[in-house]
N, C-alpha and C positions, 0 to 999 in steps of 0.2 A: 504494500500500500504506500502511495506517495503521501507522506505526512509532513505538513508545514505548520508547526506551532509558532506562537509568538514568544520570543525570548523575553523573559521577565526576571526580575530580581528574585533571589531565593526566598526572600521574606514577603513577596508580593501577595496581596489578598487573593487574587485569582490564581487558583492552583491548576496546573496542567493535568490533562488526562492522557494516559499513555495510548499509543496506537492499538495495542492489543485489547484495551477496554472498549475503544471505539469499534473495533472489529467485532467484539463480542456483542455489543449492542445491535449492530447491523445484522448479525446472524440471528439474534433473538427476534428482532422486529420484522426483518424481511426474509430470513432464511437464506441470505446471500452475503457475500463478502463486500466490504467497502474497497473501492479502487483508489480513493484519495480522501484526505481530510485536511481542510485548510482552516486554521483558527481565525475567527473574525474579531476585530479589536475595538469596535465602537462602544460596546457596553463595558461597564466597570463592576459588574456584580457576578453574573453567571459566566461560565466558560463555554464559548459558543463556537461551533464548527460547521462549515459548509462541507457536506459529505456527498460524494458520488458513489452510487451503489451499483453493482453489476446487475444488468438487466433493466435498469431504470433510466429513462431518458433524461429526466430532470434531477438536479441535486436535491438534497433535503438538508434541513438544519437540525443539528443535535445540540441541545443545550443542557449543561450540567450545573446544578445548583452548587453553592459552596458546601463544604462539609458541615454537618449539623453543629459541631462544636464551634465553628467559626462564625456562625450567624448571631447577630444581635437579637435580643428578645423582641424588639420592635420590628424586626425584619424576618422573623422566623417563618420558614416554609412559604416564602413568597411564590415559588413556582407552583405549589399546591393551591395557593390563593388564585393565581392566574388561571389554572385549569378549572377551578370551581366557577370562575367568572364567565367562561366561554358561553354557556347557555343564555346569559344575559346580554351578550354582545351581538345578538342577531341584527340589531339596528345598523351595525357597520360590518356585517359578515363579509361582503365582497372585498373589504380592505384587509381582512385579517388572515394570517396564516392558518391552515387547517392542521389540527392535531392528529398525527398519525398514530402515536403511541405515547403513553405516560407510564413511568415505572417508579414507584416509591418503595419497592421491595428491598433495595440495597443488596440484592443477590449478586449482581455483576460488578458493582462499584458502590462504595459507601456514600453515595450521593443520589438525590433525586435527579431524574432526567426526563426531558421531553424530546420527541422527534416530531418535527413540523415540516410542512411544505415550505419551499423556498420562494420568497417574494421577489418578483422582478422589480427593476428600477434602480435608482441611485439613492443612497442615504442622504437625507436632506442636508445634514451638515456639510457634505461634500458638494452636492449639486446646486444648492442655492447660490453659491458664489459665482455661478455662471450667468446669473441674471442681474441686471441693474436693480437697485433698491426699489425703484418705482414699479418694477414688475412683480415684486414679491408680495404686493398687497393681495394678489390673487391667491397665493399660498395661504396667507394668514386668514383670509376670508373662509377658505375651505376648512382650516383648522377650527374656526368658530362653528361652522356647520356640523363638523364631526363631534365636537364637544357638546353642542346642543342636543344632538341625537342621543349620545350616551347619557347625558344628564336627564333625559326624558324618561329613563327606565326607573321604575319604582321598585323598592326592595322591602323585605320583611322586617328588618331591624337595622340599627345603626352599628357601624364598625366594619372591620374587614369582611369581605364576602365569605371567606371560608371560616370565619370565627364564629363563636357562639352567639354574638349579637348583643347589643345593649338596648334597653327599652327606651332610653332618651338620648338625645344628641349630646347633652352635657356629660352624661356618663361616658360616652364614646370619646369625647374630646379630653376629658380628664384622664381616662385610661391611656390615651395616646401620649399625653404629656408625661405621665408617670412612667410609661414604658421607655420613653426616650431618656428621661432623667436616670432611670435605673441602668440603662446601657452606658450613659456617661459615667456613672459611678464605677461601673465595671472597667471602664477604660482609664480610670483615675483622672477624669476630667471634671471640673467644677460644674455641677448641675443646679446651683442655687438659683440662677436666673430663670431656668425652665420651671423650677418648682415655684418660684414667685409668680410666674404667669398662671400656674395651676391654681394657686391660692386666689388670685384675682378672678379667674374663671369660675371657681367654686362660689365665690361671694356673689357673683351675678349670673348664676347658672340659669336663672329664669330667662335671661336674654338669649342664651344659647338654645333654650328649650322653646323659643318661638319657632324654631325649625322642627316641625312635627312630622314631616313626610320624608323618609329616607330615599335619596336618589343616588344613582350609580355615579361614582367619581372615578375618573381614569387613574388618578394617583400619580401618573408620570408622563402624560401625553405632552410632548413638545417636540422640537425639531429632531432631537436625537433618536426618537422612536418613530420616525416617519420616513417612508420611501417616496420618491417622486419619479415621474416618467423621465426616461433617458432621452435627451435631445428634443424635448417638446418646446414650442415657441414661448410658452410661459409655464411656470412651475405648476404641475398637476400632481396632487397626492394620489399615489397608487396603492399604498400600503401603510398599515399601522401595526406595530409589533411591541412586544415586551410590556404588556399592561399587567404587570404582576403586583402592583401596589393598589389595586382597586379596592374600594370600600363603599359603604352606604353612608350618606351624610348630606351635608349642605353643599350644593354645587359651588358656592362661593369659596369653600375650603379646598377646592381642587387645585393641584399644582398648576394645571393649565391656566386657570383664572389668575393665579399669582403671576405667572410668566407673561400673560397677555397684558397685565396691568403694570408691568415693571418699567416700561419705557414708552415715551411718546414718539415712536418711529413708525415704520411701515406696519408694525404689528397692530396698530390701532384698527386696521381693517378686520381684525378678529371679531370685533363687535358688530360689524356689518353682517357677518354670518351667524353670530351667536344671539344678538339682541342686547339691549341695554342691561347692564348689571343693576341689581337692587341698590337703592341708596338709603340714606337716613342714618341717624346716630347709632341705632342698634346694629345695622349692617357694618358700619365703620368700626365699631367696637369689636364685633366678632372677627372682622378681618385682621385686627391686630393680634388677637389670640391665635388665629390661624397662622399668622406670620411667624410668631414665636415657635409654633409647632414645626413649620417648614424649616426655620433656621436651626432648630435643634437637630432635625434629621440631616440637614446639610453639614452640621458640625460633626456628626457621627461619620458621614461619608468621607469628609475631608480627613478625619483621623484615620479611617480605614485605609485611605490612599496615601497616607504619609504627608499630607499637605498641612504642615504645622502652622505656617503663616495664615492659611485660610481658617484654621481652627481659631486662632487668635482674633481674626477679623470678625468671626461670628459672635464673639462676646460683645464687641462694639455695636454690632447690628442689633442684637437683642436688647442691649441697654437703651438704645434709641427707641425701640418699640415700647419697652417698659415705661419709659418716660412719658409716652403718649397715653399709656393705659392708666397711669396713677395720677 
């Protein structure tokens, strides 16, 4: 088998998978050998390979979750969460990869893995640079339409799709903040600012509980998880992938909404596809709580990736948000 891994530092979070394990997966799923496996490097969590299999015209994608012991509590079993979300993503099914096989048994390798169809196109972080900024409004308008479709899906409870669920939105938000704080403790990072936000959220939980209907949140939909058509006259979204952080909650809490609101550039076209966001004092206060949650998760990711300067900057960012909350 032609095997092309990405060379990583010995202490990198993403751990390689040996050729013989990839071969074993292909024999289990397809009853055939793999001819090649090329590691794909866009993601920073799972280990992902484009694999060609004997007798199959198109390649497949094989994704391996991190070893269980390496996962943060707030990010535990994300791949299983993604798999549980598939039935709720019918609204964007033409854009999603199809799951060929999922294996949580750890019989072949001590990690969860998914085998999925390969999406055509170019990763948006690579392809958008081929277009002038004025042409990218089309892309962000499509992003808004996709997010609106996902947010239209109603759920049974609040919290991660594969989780047990919370009866109220405040319970889900407080649990998420505490989960992040506990992970920061585990990493020997100061979590006092995240816990301060949790205290403020608990004091005004009635404002959080104005959100009474759980809606599906993408969790991580932005350019890094989108494919666009190759060589099109304007950027056209052809695929959406890696929605492993999905949950039920307030659409305003979604990472997508946070990123769409971050700058006044071509991304403002997002709102043409999505619709105007909710306004008012309550929505503004909730958005600040959500921002601390996002920044806490970003701090954990930066720590995981060895970005020590970025970890430090996250404390400054949270302090600014807390000053607006208090």
